[in-house]
GUTI-161132 format. One record per residue (C-alpha): x, y, z. Coordinates in steps of 0.25 Angstrom, whole numbers. Each point is the difference from the previous one (the first is absolute). Example, Ala and Ser with C-alpha at 12.3 -4.5 7.8 and 13.67 -1.06 7.14 Angstrom:
% GUTI-161132
<x->49	y->-18	z->31>
<x->6	y->14	z->-2>
This chain:
% GUTI-161132
<x->1	y->-1	z->-1>
<x->10	y->12	z->5>
<x->6	y->-4	z->-14>
<x->-15	y->9	z->-9>
<x->-3	y->11	z->-1>
<x->-14	y->-2	z->8>
<x->-3	y->13	z->-11>
<x->0	y->-4	z->-14>
<x->-4	y->5	z->-16>
<x->2	y->-9	z->-11>
<x->2	y->5	z->-12>
<x->-12	y->6	z->-7>
<x->-5	y->-5	z->-15>
<x->-7	y->7	z->-10>
<x->-15	y->-3	z->-2>
<x->-9	y->4	z->-10>
<x->-1	y->16	z->7>
<x->7	y->0	z->14>
<x->11	y->-7	z->5>
<x->-4	y->-14	z->10>
<x->11	y->-4	z->12>
<x->0	y->-7	z->11>
<x->3	y->5	z->14>
<x->3	y->-4	z->14>
<x->-2	y->8	z->13>
<x->7	y->-1	z->14>
<x->-5	y->-10	z->9>
<x->-8	y->-5	z->-14>
<x->-1	y->-16	z->-1>
<x->-6	y->2	z->-15>
<x->1	y->10	z->-12>
<x->-6	y->11	z->-4>
<x->-6	y->2	z->-16>
<x->-2	y->13	z->-3>
<x->1	y->7	z->-13>
<x->5	y->17	z->-5>
<x->-5	y->6	z->-14>
<x->8	y->4	z->-11>
<x->3	y->15	z->-2>
<x->-9	y->7	z->-14>
<x->17	y->0	z->-7>
<x->4	y->-17	z->5>
<x->11	y->-3	z->-10>
<x->1	y->-14	z->-9>
<x->4	y->-11	z->10>
<x->17	y->1	z->4>
<x->7	y->-9	z->10>
<x->4	y->16	z->7>
<x->-15	y->1	z->3>
<x->-3	y->6	z->13>
<x->-15	y->1	z->4>
<x->-6	y->14	z->6>
<x->1	y->0	z->17>
<x->-6	y->12	z->-2>
<x->-16	y->-7	z->-7>
<x->-7	y->-5	z->12>
<x->0	y->-14	z->5>
<x->-13	y->-8	z->-3>
<x->1	y->-14	z->9>
<x->-5	y->-10	z->-9>
<x->1	y->-12	z->12>
<x->4	y->0	z->14>
<x->3	y->-15	z->3>
<x->3	y->4	z->17>
<x->-12	y->6	z->-2>
<x->-8	y->-12	z->-5>
<x->9	y->-10	z->12>
<x->-6	y->12	z->10>
<x->-13	y->-4	z->-6>
<x->-1	y->-13	z->0>
<x->3	y->-2	z->13>
<x->8	y->-14	z->-4>
<x->13	y->-3	z->4>
<x->5	y->-3	z->-17>
<x->-3	y->9	z->-10>
<x->3	y->-2	z->-15>
<x->-3	y->8	z->-11>
<x->1	y->-8	z->-15>
<x->4	y->7	z->-14>
<x->-9	y->15	z->0>
<x->-4	y->5	z->-16>
<x->-6	y->13	z->-5>
<x->-9	y->0	z->-9>
<x->9	y->7	z->-12>
<x->-6	y->14	z->2>
<x->4	y->1	z->14>
<x->-15	y->0	z->8>
<x->-4	y->-15	z->5>
<x->10	y->-6	z->7>
<x->1	y->-18	z->4>
<x->4	y->-5	z->11>
<x->0	y->-13	z->8>
<x->2	y->-4	z->15>
<x->3	y->-12	z->6>
<x->-1	y->0	z->16>
<x->4	y->-13	z->5>
<x->13	y->-5	z->-9>
<x->-9	y->-10	z->-8>
<x->1	y->10	z->-13>
<x->-15	y->-3	z->0>
<x->0	y->16	z->-4>
<x->-15	y->11	z->-1>
<x->1	y->9	z->-11>
<x->-3	y->13	z->1>
<x->-2	y->12	z->-11>
<x->0	y->14	z->4>
<x->-4	y->13	z->-7>
<x->13	y->7	z->1>
<x->-3	y->14	z->-8>
<x->-13	y->3	z->9>
<x->1	y->9	z->11>
<x->1	y->-7	z->17>
<x->-14	y->6	z->5>
<x->-6	y->-3	z->14>
<x->16	y->-7	z->5>
<x->-6	y->-12	z->-10>
<x->6	y->-4	z->-13>
<x->-7	y->-7	z->-13>
<x->4	y->-14	z->0>
<x->-7	y->-13	z->-3>
<x->2	y->-13	z->4>
<x->5	y->-11	z->6>
<x->0	y->-8	z->-13>
<x->1	y->-15	z->9>
<x->9	y->-9	z->-7>
<x->11	y->9	z->-8>
<x->15	y->-3	z->-1>
<x->12	y->9	z->4>
<x->1	y->3	z->-18>
<x->-2	y->12	z->-6>
<x->-13	y->5	z->-8>
<x->0	y->2	z->-15>
<x->-7	y->12	z->-5>
<x->-6	y->1	z->-11>
<x->0	y->14	z->-8>
<x->-12	y->3	z->3>
<x->3	y->5	z->13>
<x->-12	y->-8	z->8>
<x->3	y->-14	z->-4>
<x->10	y->-10	z->9>
<x->2	y->-13	z->-1>
<x->5	y->-10	z->12>
<x->4	y->-12	z->1>
<x->-7	y->-8	z->15>
<x->0	y->-13	z->7>
<x->-11	y->-9	z->3>
<x->-8	y->3	z->9>
<x->11	y->-5	z->13>
<x->9	y->-5	z->-8>
<x->15	y->5	z->-5>
<x->1	y->-3	z->-14>
<x->-2	y->15	z->-11>
<x->-8	y->-9	z->-7>
<x->-12	y->12	z->-5>
<x->-1	y->11	z->-7>
<x->-9	y->9	z->3>
<x->-3	y->15	z->-5>
<x->-7	y->11	z->6>
<x->-6	y->15	z->-5>
<x->3	y->12	z->9>
<x->-13	y->10	z->-4>
<x->-6	y->12	z->6>
<x->-10	y->-11	z->7>
<x->12	y->-8	z->8>
<x->10	y->-11	z->-3>
<x->-10	y->-11	z->-10>
<x->-3	y->-14	z->3>
<x->12	y->-9	z->-2>
<x->0	y->-7	z->-15>
<x->7	y->-12	z->1>
<x->10	y->0	z->-13>
<x->7	y->-14	z->1>
<x->1	y->-12	z->11>
<x->11	y->-9	z->-2>
<x->-5	y->-13	z->2>
<x->13	y->-9	z->-1>
<x->5	y->-2	z->9>
<x->16	y->5	z->3>
<x->-3	y->11	z->-8>
<x->1	y->15	z->7>
<x->-5	y->11	z->-8>
<x->8	y->17	z->-1>
<x->-4	y->12	z->-6>
<x->9	y->11	z->-4>
<x->-1	y->13	z->-9>
<x->11	y->4	z->-10>
<x->9	y->11	z->0>
<x->-8	y->10	z->-9>
<x->-14	y->-4	z->6>
<x->-4	y->-5	z->-12>
<x->-2	y->-18	z->-1>
<x->-6	y->-6	z->16>
<x->8	y->-15	z->0>
<x->-4	y->-11	z->9>
<x->9	y->-13	z->2>
<x->-5	y->-12	z->5>
<x->14	y->-9	z->5>
<x->3	y->-11	z->7>
<x->15	y->-2	z->2>
<x->3	y->-6	z->-13>
<x->-11	y->8	z->-11>
<x->-5	y->11	z->0>
<x->-10	y->6	z->-11>
<x->-3	y->15	z->-1>
<x->-13	y->7	z->-7>
<x->0	y->17	z->-4>
<x->-10	y->9	z->1>
<x->-2	y->13	z->-6>
<x->0	y->9	z->12>
<x->-10	y->8	z->-9>
<x->-9	y->-11	z->-1>
<x->-3	y->-5	z->15>
<x->-11	y->-9	z->-5>
<x->7	y->-6	z->-9>
<x->3	y->-14	z->-3>
<x->15	y->-3	z->7>
<x->8	y->-6	z->-14>
<x->11	y->-11	z->3>
<x->14	y->5	z->-4>
<x->4	y->-16	z->-3>
<x->-7	y->-13	z->1>
<x->0	y->-9	z->13>
<x->13	y->-6	z->-1>
<x->5	y->-10	z->11>
<x->15	y->6	z->6>
<x->-1	y->12	z->-7>
<x->-1	y->13	z->6>
<x->-4	y->13	z->-3>
<x->7	y->8	z->10>
<x->-2	y->15	z->-2>
<x->-7	y->9	z->-9>
<x->1	y->14	z->-3>
<x->-5	y->7	z->-12>
<x->4	y->11	z->-10>
<x->-9	y->7	z->-11>
<x->-6	y->-11	z->-5>
<x->9	y->-10	z->3>
<x->-1	y->-10	z->12>
<x->16	y->-4	z->5>
<x->1	y->-15	z->9>
<x->10	y->-6	z->9>
<x->-3	y->-15	z->-6>
<x->8	y->-15	z->5>
<x->-2	y->-11	z->0>
<x->8	y->-14	z->0>
<x->7	y->2	z->-15>
<x->4	y->16	z->6>
<x->0	y->-1	z->15>
<x->7	y->14	z->2>
<x->-11	y->7	z->-9>
<x->-1	y->6	z->-12>
<x->-7	y->17	z->-3>
<x->-11	y->-1	z->-10>
<x->-7	y->10	z->-6>
<x->-14	y->0	z->-8>
<x->-13	y->6	z->-6>
<x->-8	y->4	z->13>
<x->-11	y->-3	z->-10>
<x->7	y->-13	z->-3>
<x->7	y->-3	z->11>
<x->3	y->-16	z->-4>
<x->9	y->6	z->-12>
<x->12	y->2	z->7>
<x->13	y->3	z->-3>
<x->14	y->-2	z->7>
<x->6	y->11	z->6>
<x->10	y->-5	z->10>
<x->4	y->-14	z->-3>
<x->2	y->-12	z->9>
<x->14	y->-1	z->7>
<x->5	y->-10	z->11>
<x->6	y->7	z->5>
<x->-7	y->15	z->4>
<x->-14	y->-2	z->3>
<x->-7	y->12	z->-2>
<x->-7	y->3	z->12>
<x->-10	y->12	z->-3>
<x->-1	y->13	z->-8>
<x->-6	y->16	z->-1>
<x->-4	y->6	z->-9>
<x->-1	y->15	z->-4>
<x->-3	y->6	z->-13>
<x->13	y->0	z->-7>
<x->9	y->-8	z->12>
<x->-2	y->-16	z->1>
<x->7	y->-3	z->13>
<x->3	y->-17	z->2>
<x->6	y->-3	z->13>
<x->7	y->-14	z->-4>
<x->9	y->-8	z->10>
<x->11	y->-9	z->-3>
<x->10	y->-6	z->11>
<x->-4	y->5	z->11>
<x->-4	y->16	z->-1>
<x->-10	y->9	z->-9>
<x->4	y->9	z->-12>
<x->-11	y->10	z->-7>
<x->0	y->-2	z->-13>
<x->-4	y->14	z->-6>
<x->-6	y->-2	z->-15>
<x->-5	y->15	z->-10>
<x->-14	y->-3	z->-3>
<x->-6	y->7	z->-14>
<x->-7	y->11	z->-1>
<x->-10	y->5	z->1>
<x->-7	y->-9	z->10>
<x->-10	y->-6	z->-9>
<x->12	y->-6	z->-11>
<x->-1	y->-16	z->2>
<x->13	y->-7	z->8>
<x->6	y->-8	z->-10>
<x->13	y->-2	z->5>
<x->11	y->5	z->10>
<x->14	y->7	z->-1>
<x->11	y->-1	z->9>
<x->-1	y->0	z->15>
<x->6	y->10	z->9>
<x->6	y->-7	z->13>
<x->-2	y->11	z->11>
<x->10	y->-8	z->10>
<x->3	y->1	z->13>
<x->13	y->-1	z->9>
<x->-3	y->-12	z->10>
<x->0	y->-14	z->-3>
<x->-9	y->-6	z->7>
<x->-13	y->10	z->3>
<x->-16	y->2	z->-3>
<x->-4	y->7	z->-10>
<x->-16	y->1	z->0>
<x->-9	y->10	z->-9>
<x->-8	y->11	z->6>
<x->-16	y->5	z->0>
<x->5	y->6	z->-14>
<x->-6	y->16	z->-2>
<x->-4	y->7	z->-13>
<x->-3	y->-10	z->-11>
<x->4	y->12	z->-10>
<x->11	y->3	z->6>
<x->18	y->-8	z->1>
<x->1	y->-3	z->13>
<x->0	y->-14	z->8>
<x->-1	y->0	z->14>
<x->11	y->-12	z->8>
<x->2	y->-5	z->13>
<x->16	y->-5	z->2>
<x->3	y->-6	z->13>
<x->12	y->-9	z->4>
<x->5	y->-6	z->12>
<x->9	y->13	z->1>
<x->-10	y->10	z->-5>
<x->-11	y->5	z->5>
<x->-11	y->0	z->-9>
<x->1	y->11	z->-9>
<x->-10	y->5	z->-11>
<x->3	y->3	z->-13>
<x->-6	y->8	z->-11>
<x->6	y->-5	z->-13>
<x->1	y->9	z->-13>
<x->-5	y->-9	z->-12>
<x->7	y->10	z->-12>
<x->12	y->4	z->7>
<x->3	y->-13	z->11>
<x->2	y->11	z->12>
<x->-3	y->-5	z->14>
<x->-6	y->7	z->10>
<x->0	y->-5	z->15>
<x->-15	y->6	z->4>
<x->3	y->-5	z->15>
<x->8	y->-8	z->9>
<x->-3	y->-6	z->11>
<x->9	y->9	z->12>
<x->2	y->-10	z->12>
<x->-1	y->10	z->14>
<x->12	y->-5	z->8>
<x->11	y->2	z->-13>
<x->5	y->-12	z->-9>
<x->12	y->-1	z->-8>
<x->-2	y->-11	z->-11>
<x->14	y->0	z->-3>
<x->1	y->-6	z->15>
<x->-6	y->-11	z->-8>
<x->4	y->-11	z->-11>
<x->-13	y->-8	z->-8>
<x->5	y->-13	z->-8>
<x->-6	y->-9	z->-8>
<x->6	y->-14	z->-1>
<x->-3	y->-14	z->-5>
<x->-1	y->-12	z->6>
<x->0	y->-14	z->-7>
<x->-11	y->-10	z->2>
<x->0	y->-13	z->2>
<x->-3	y->-2	z->-14>
<x->11	y->9	z->-5>
<x->-12	y->13	z->-3>
<x->6	y->14	z->5>
<x->-9	y->6	z->10>
<x->2	y->16	z->2>
<x->-2	y->6	z->16>
<x->3	y->12	z->2>
<x->6	y->5	z->12>
<x->2	y->14	z->11>
<x->9	y->3	z->10>
<x->7	y->10	z->8>
<x->15	y->0	z->-6>
<x->5	y->2	z->14>
<x->-6	y->-10	z->8>
<x->1	y->-11	z->-10>
<x->7	y->-11	z->6>
<x->6	y->-11	z->-11>
<x->4	y->-16	z->5>
<x->-2	y->-5	z->13>
<x->-15	y->-2	z->4>
<x->0	y->14	z->-7>
<x->-12	y->12	z->1>
<x->-14	y->-2	z->2>
<x->-8	y->-5	z->-12>
<x->-14	y->2	z->-2>
<x->-3	y->-6	z->-15>
<x->-15	y->1	z->-6>
<x->-7	y->-6	z->-11>
<x->-12	y->-1	z->-7>
<x->-1	y->-7	z->-15>
<x->-14	y->-3	z->-2>
<x->-11	y->5	z->-11>
<x->11	y->8	z->-7>
<x->0	y->9	z->7>
<x->15	y->8	z->0>
<x->5	y->7	z->14>
<x->12	y->9	z->-2>
<x->7	y->7	z->8>
<x->-7	y->12	z->7>
<x->5	y->8	z->11>
<x->-6	y->-1	z->14>
<x->4	y->10	z->10>
<x->-5	y->-10	z->10>
<x->11	y->-9	z->-6>
<x->9	y->9	z->5>
<x->-2	y->-5	z->15>
<x->7	y->-11	z->-5>
<x->10	y->4	z->-9>
<x->6	y->11	z->13>
<x->1	y->-15	z->8>
<x->8	y->-6	z->-7>
<x->-9	y->-7	z->-11>
<x->3	y->-6	z->-15>
<x->-16	y->0	z->-4>
<x->-2	y->-6	z->-13>
<x->-12	y->-4	z->-12>
<x->5	y->-16	z->-5>
<x->-10	y->3	z->-14>
<x->-4	y->-15	z->-1>
<x->-8	y->-5	z->-11>
<x->-14	y->0	z->0>
<x->1	y->14	z->0>
<x->2	y->9	z->-11>
<x->15	y->8	z->0>
<x->4	y->-7	z->-10>
<x->-14	y->0	z->-10>
<x->-10	y->-11	z->-1>
<x->10	y->-11	z->-3>
<x->5	y->3	z->15>
<x->-15	y->-2	z->4>
<x->-3	y->-14	z->-8>
<x->14	y->-6	z->7>
<x->-7	y->1	z->13>
<x->-14	y->-2	z->0>
<x->-8	y->-12	z->0>
<x->7	y->-15	z->-5>
<x->13	y->10	z->5>
<x->-5	y->9	z->11>
<x->13	y->-8	z->8>
<x->8	y->8	z->-8>
<x->-3	y->13	z->9>
<x->3	y->-8	z->13>
<x->14	y->-6	z->-3>
<x->3	y->13	z->-10>
<x->-3	y->8	z->14>
<x->11	y->-12	z->8>
<x->9	y->4	z->-8>
<x->1	y->14	z->1>
<x->1	y->-2	z->15>
<x->11	y->-8	z->-2>
<x->8	y->7	z->-10>
<x->1	y->12	z->11>
<x->3	y->-10	z->8>
<x->11	y->-2	z->-9>
<x->4	y->11	z->-2>
<x->4	y->6	z->14>
<x->-15	y->8	z->1>
<x->-6	y->-7	z->10>
<x->1	y->-13	z->8>
<x->-13	y->-8	z->3>
<x->-1	y->3	z->15>
<x->-2	y->14	z->-4>
<x->-9	y->-1	z->-12>
<x->-14	y->4	z->0>
<x->-10	y->0	z->-10>
<x->-13	y->5	z->-3>
<x->-11	y->-3	z->-12>
<x->-14	y->5	z->2>
<x->-13	y->-6	z->-7>
<x->5	y->-9	z->-12>
<x->12	y->4	z->6>
<x->-3	y->-7	z->12>
<x->-1	y->-14	z->-6>
<x->13	y->3	z->-5>
<x->3	y->1	z->15>
<x->-8	y->-10	z->3>
<x->8	y->-10	z->-9>
<x->14	y->3	z->0>
<x->-2	y->1	z->17>
<x->-3	y->-17	z->-3>
<x->10	y->-2	z->-10>
<x->12	y->7	z->6>
<x->-3	y->4	z->14>
<x->14	y->1	z->4>
<x->5	y->10	z->-10>
<x->-10	y->12	z->9>
<x->-1	y->5	z->12>
<x->-14	y->8	z->0>
<x->-9	y->0	z->-10>
<x->-12	y->9	z->-2>
<x->-13	y->-4	z->-6>
<x->-10	y->12	z->-3>
<x->-15	y->-7	z->-5>
<x->9	y->-10	z->-4>
<x->-9	y->-11	z->-12>
<x->6	y->-13	z->10>
<x->-12	y->-8	z->-4>
<x->1	y->-2	z->-14>
<x->-5	y->-15	z->0>
<x->-14	y->2	z->6>
<x->-3	y->15	z->-6>
<x->1	y->-6	z->-16>
<x->-9	y->-10	z->5>
<x->-11	y->9	z->6>
<x->-8	y->4	z->-13>
<x->-9	y->10	z->11>
<x->13	y->7	z->1>
<x->-3	y->13	z->-10>
<x->15	y->0	z->-4>
<x->3	y->-15	z->-2>
<x->-5	y->-5	z->-13>
<x->7	y->12	z->-7>
<x->14	y->-2	z->8>
<x->1	y->-13	z->-8>
<x->6	y->4	z->-11>
<x->11	y->5	z->11>
<x->1	y->-10	z->9>
<x->-7	y->-13	z->-7>
<x->-13	y->-6	z->1>
<x->3	y->-10	z->14>
<x->-16	y->-4	z->-1>
<x->1	y->-8	z->-14>
<x->13	y->-3	z->0>
<x->7	y->-9	z->7>
<x->13	y->3	z->-6>
<x->-4	y->16	z->5>
<x->-1	y->-5	z->13>
<x->9	y->-8	z->2>
<x->11	y->12	z->-4>
<x->-7	y->9	z->8>
<x->2	y->-9	z->12>
<x->13	y->0	z->-1>
<x->3	y->15	z->4>
<x->-13	y->4	z->5>
<x->5	y->4	z->13>
<x->-10	y->-2	z->12>
<x->-1	y->-17	z->-8>
<x->18	y->2	z->3>
<x->0	y->3	z->12>
<x->8	y->-11	z->7>
<x->7	y->-4	z->14>
<x->13	y->8	z->-1>
<x->6	y->13	z->4>
<x->-6	y->13	z->-4>
<x->5	y->14	z->-1>
<x->-8	y->13	z->8>
<x->-12	y->1	z->-9>
<x->-11	y->10	z->1>
<x->-10	y->0	z->-8>
<x->-13	y->11	z->-3>
<x->-14	y->-1	z->-5>
<x->-11	y->11	z->-2>
<x->-13	y->-5	z->4>
<x->-8	y->8	z->-11>
<x->10	y->-6	z->-10>
<x->-7	y->-5	z->-12>
<x->11	y->-4	z->-8>
<x->9	y->-9	z->10>
<x->-10	y->-4	z->13>
<x->6	y->3	z->14>
<x->-3	y->-16	z->4>
<x->12	y->-2	z->-10>
<x->12	y->7	z->9>
<x->-9	y->-5	z->12>
<x->1	y->-14	z->-2>
<x->15	y->-1	z->-6>
<x->4	y->8	z->13>
<x->-7	y->-13	z->8>
<x->6	y->-12	z->-8>
<x->15	y->5	z->3>
<x->-6	y->3	z->11>
<x->-4	y->-15	z->3>
<x->13	y->-5	z->-8>
<x->14	y->9	z->1>
<x->9	y->-6	z->9>
<x->5	y->13	z->3>
<x->-3	y->10	z->10>
<x->0	y->12	z->-10>
<x->-9	y->12	z->-2>
<x->-12	y->-5	z->-6>
<x->-10	y->10	z->-1>
<x->-12	y->5	z->-5>
<x->-6	y->16	z->-2>
<x->-13	y->1	z->-4>
<x->-5	y->13	z->-4>
<x->-16	y->1	z->1>
<x->-4	y->12	z->-6>
<x->5	y->1	z->-13>
<x->4	y->-7	z->-12>
<x->10	y->-7	z->-12>
<x->8	y->12	z->4>
<x->0	y->0	z->13>
<x->-4	y->16	z->6>
<x->-5	y->11	z->-8>
<x->5	y->12	z->5>
<x->14	y->4	z->-1>
<x->6	y->1	z->15>
<x->-7	y->-13	z->3>
<x->7	y->-6	z->-9>
<x->13	y->3	z->4>
<x->-3	y->-6	z->14>
<x->-1	y->-13	z->-6>
<x->12	y->0	z->-6>
<x->7	y->5	z->13>
<x->-6	y->-13	z->5>
<x->8	y->-7	z->-10>
<x->14	y->7	z->0>
<x->-2	y->-3	z->15>
<x->-2	y->-15	z->-4>
<x->11	y->3	z->-10>
<x->11	y->5	z->11>
<x->-5	y->-12	z->11>
<x->3	y->-10	z->-7>
<x->13	y->3	z->-9>
<x->5	y->13	z->2>
<x->6	y->3	z->14>
<x->12	y->5	z->-3>
<x->12	y->-6	z->7>
<x->14	y->8	z->3>
<x->5	y->-3	z->-12>
<x->-10	y->7	z->-9>
<x->-1	y->12	z->10>
<x->18	y->1	z->-1>
<x->-4	y->2	z->-16>
<x->-12	y->10	z->3>
<x->-12	y->-7	z->1>
<x->-9	y->7	z->6>
<x->-4	y->-7	z->13>
<x->-13	y->-9	z->4>
<x->-2	y->7	z->15>
<x->-7	y->-7	z->12>
<x->-12	y->8	z->-2>
<x->-2	y->-2	z->-13>
<x->4	y->-16	z->2>
<x->-12	y->-1	z->12>
<x->-8	y->8	z->-10>
<x->1	y->-9	z->-11>
<x->-3	y->-12	z->12>
<x->-12	y->6	z->5>
<x->-5	y->2	z->-18>
<x->1	y->-14	z->-1>
<x->-7	y->-5	z->13>
<x->-11	y->10	z->-5>
<x->0	y->-7	z->-17>
<x->-3	y->-13	z->10>
<x->-12	y->9	z->7>
<x->-5	y->4	z->-12>
<x->-1	y->-15	z->-8>
<x->-6	y->-6	z->10>
<x->-14	y->5	z->-7>
<x->4	y->-5	z->-12>
<x->6	y->-13	z->4>
<x->-11	y->-2	z->6>
<x->-6	y->-5	z->-10>
<x->8	y->-11	z->-5>
<x->-3	y->-7	z->15>
<x->-15	y->-3	z->-9>
<x->8	y->-2	z->-12>
<x->-5	y->-16	z->-5>
<x->9	y->-5	z->-15>
<x->-6	y->3	z->-10>
<x->-8	y->15	z->6>
<x->5	y->14	z->0>
<x->-5	y->11	z->9>
<x->-9	y->9	z->-8>
<x->-9	y->4	z->10>
<x->2	y->8	z->15>
<x->6	y->-9	z->10>
<x->-12	y->-1	z->6>
<x->-5	y->-8	z->-11>
<x->10	y->-10	z->-4>
<x->-9	y->-10	z->9>
<x->-11	y->1	z->-11>
<x->10	y->4	z->-13>
<x->-6	y->-2	z->-14>
<x->6	y->2	z->-13>
<x->-9	y->8	z->-10>
<x->1	y->3	z->-15>
<x->0	y->14	z->-3>
<x->-11	y->4	z->-10>
<x->-1	y->2	z->-13>
<x->-8	y->8	z->-9>
<x->-4	y->-4	z->-16>
<x->-2	y->8	z->-10>
<x->8	y->9	z->-9>
<x->-13	y->9	z->-4>
<x->-1	y->14	z->8>
<x->-9	y->0	z->11>
<x->-4	y->10	z->12>
<x->6	y->-3	z->12>
<x->-8	y->-6	z->11>
<x->4	y->9	z->10>
<x->-1	y->14	z->3>
<x->15	y->3	z->-5>
<x->2	y->14	z->-2>
<x->-11	y->5	z->8>
<x->1	y->16	z->-1>
<x->5	y->4	z->16>
<x->8	y->12	z->7>
<x->10	y->-2	z->10>
<x->8	y->10	z->9>
<x->10	y->11	z->-7>
<x->11	y->-8	z->8>
<x->-3	y->-14	z->-10>
<x->4	y->10	z->-13>
<x->10	y->-8	z->-6>
<x->7	y->3	z->-16>
<x->9	y->-4	z->-9>
<x->4	y->4	z->-14>
<x->-1	y->-9	z->-11>
<x->5	y->-14	z->1>
<x->13	y->5	z->-9>
<x->4	y->11	z->10>
<x->-3	y->-7	z->14>
<x->16	y->-1	z->0>
<x->2	y->-3	z->15>
<x->15	y->-5	z->-7>
<x->-10	y->-13	z->0>
<x->7	y->-9	z->-10>
<x->-9	y->1	z->-14>
<x->-4	y->-15	z->-3>
<x->-8	y->-4	z->-11>
<x->-17	y->-4	z->6>
<x->8	y->-14	z->-3>
<x->9	y->0	z->9>
<x->-9	y->9	z->12>
<x->-10	y->-9	z->0>
<x->11	y->-12	z->-1>
<x->7	y->8	z->13>
<x->-16	y->-2	z->4>
<x->-4	y->-13	z->0>
<x->14	y->-7	z->2>
<x->8	y->-2	z->14>
<x->11	y->9	z->-2>
<x->10	y->7	z->11>
<x->4	y->10	z->-10>
<x->2	y->13	z->7>
<x->-8	y->12	z->4>
<x->0	y->7	z->-16>
<x->1	y->14	z->8>
<x->14	y->2	z->-5>
<x->1	y->11	z->12>
<x->-5	y->-9	z->13>
């Protein structure tokens, strides 16, 4: 907490008629969204733009006020979306952490009267995805879930008119098991698109934003294994990124909007470079390409005028960055007519930095770099990428960082924290963390093993660590730990490992396979009961995830393979290191019972007397607490566990400049460990009632009558009226006001993921770090 600014503002982004920005106030747990008007003589977009702060500020969404009014311990706002004219705002709120949202729509152009704001909603069973506004600025499309469900399978259309918000009209119901819907709008606001996705197959349909009651047109026939994972429009053409078994790393295609199946290849597939995303402007195309673990922006010029068709691309200009290991992601893009693209850059030693790129000259302008309170000298730290050889000869990248003057090589080495994930093709690139400084300044080496199953080296890297190749994920991680020990960075007695969700599965698997390599393990919301969960089709994620893990319900070979690594099924009588497992009561991705069952089994089986701790958050979901200070308290608790188990400085450490751990700190860490045991009792009690073949889906007091129930399905694809009073107009107090910039401008320095990826991250078991780079 002492290293972050109590009050801060993110760099503003241009939107139609306004500058949009987020900021934080001292003592506030959440961000505030606001805007200021452009002056009458505003110039074209430039990387040197500055917001005119003399213009009055309009607060659109004060999340602190929403949290106070809700009266709940948890409050999270999903994506916020403004109509193109900036008058209507849509935002969604989750008050439990279960990722079940209620959608609200507000007229932000109307003045506040009598202390109240005009607000329509709540619309239940919404998602945290952005809505898509049509060109008429009154029609919006939103993706919802079946009542009480978790999969986003319903496409609704609403209209805001003089009489308020219409009843929802069901436009599409995705009935295919394992599929989910995601929604988006092109940068030029001319096309809306709908993606229907599973883990390996995605189909796309488009609708002109000028014709919201029209028919959605498929971009291509459905083909198993083909993914349409990015959609944009310019002039009369639609641009897409497409991948399949023969072009896993993607191709960039273009087609007429009127004949979307008549495609032309603009960028061919490459086995060495994955096309991750792209942004399009009137005169430029910016493609984010990943090669050898690093992302590079490729800038192409497009012909003028905008209605001239693009049939081929010229030479690309690469925009280079000096570090070898870093994270680079597109930000929210501003003026479609301009030539300025925004990206977010960070590395292990470089604080989060927002750049605006001049697409004509290639010049980069720093719009903001996060300030580290108390001072920070990047030159005092060293980051590098090394390669560990897996048992099958494959080279596995490992990123690491340490403080130069505290590194100990040889002997017992330095205390080491090794992290990993390795699932769903998600790339976890090196990123800066003020929290991590607390470990680095105490002599830790912090490392990340980019194991197979992730996306750091492209789609082929993902394929090498899924389904019947999943064990590669675990053996890669073991190889990384062994390599770090061999090179003298650390030793088993000073090594801790940490993973979340599917990364928690990784922790559980290597814990069983090589407990001798590690002194301590942290498993956050860990997916450790794989075999049981993947056979339970009553859970909303199971069928869709068979493409990632395999189907053990109908395939005995897959059953046996998963059983060979599923952590709970492989706990045996032997010595285990210290283990801290965490869960969340409202987690809709990994049930709170999974870490509880894991710790219960370890306690009944392990021959060692090390700590086996369970911490259950009773008021949060998969991503832990929602407030920034609450999250810091949880991190501090986990750091206390690390300090207690592996990191107490010896006299030799002190002589070499390491920060000693005082008796008070050690006693406080031990007290935190005791508190973990107490906090875990409630969730652990469910294990006492658990019987083989069952999972405690319901509260503990109902376990004796445990019943697995299927989620209801709605059939049919024809538009029908919502049977409930969705969209009933209400007036709420002024304290409940909120608003936001258009979906393209609601930046908050989050990764600009495609709707398909947003939806995927909203349904899979992922421990991806929170996307707000300034946290």
